[in-house]
N, C-alpha and C positions, 0 to 999 in steps of 0.2 A: 623425632620431631612430630611425625604424623600421629603417633600414639598419644602424644600430649594433647594435640588438637582434638583427636577423637574422644579422649577422656573428658576434656572440657565440654565438648559438644554434648556428650552423654549426660554429664552432670546438669547442664543447662536445661536439656529436655526433661530430665527427671524432675528437677525442681519446678519447672513450668507446669508439667503434668500434675504434680502433687498439688500445686496451688490451685489449678483448674478443678481438679477432683474435689478438693477441699471446699472451694467456692460452690461447686455444683451440689455437694452434699448439704451445705448450709442453706442454699437456695431451695433445695427440695424439701428439707425439714420445715423451713419457714412457710413454704407454699402449702404443705400438708396441714400444718397447724392453722394457718389462715383459712384454708378450705374447709377444715373440720369445724372451726369455731365461728366462721363468718355468719352462717344462718342464725346461730344462737345470739350473736352480738346484734344482728339486725332485727331479731325477733321473728324472722320468717322460718317456718318449719318445712317449707317445700322449696329448696334451692333449685334453680334451673340448671341442670347439669348438661 
C-alpha cells in the first residue's frame, strides 16, 4: 500500500516539476526575445540595463 502511495507521489512531483520547468523555459525564452528586440522596437539604441 505504501509503495502505491509513494509511486503516486513521485509521479505527481515529476509532472509538477516538468510543467514548472517547461513554463520557466518558455518564460526565459520570451524574456530573452523581448529583452533583445525591445530596444529595436522602441527605436532606442542604448537600453538601460
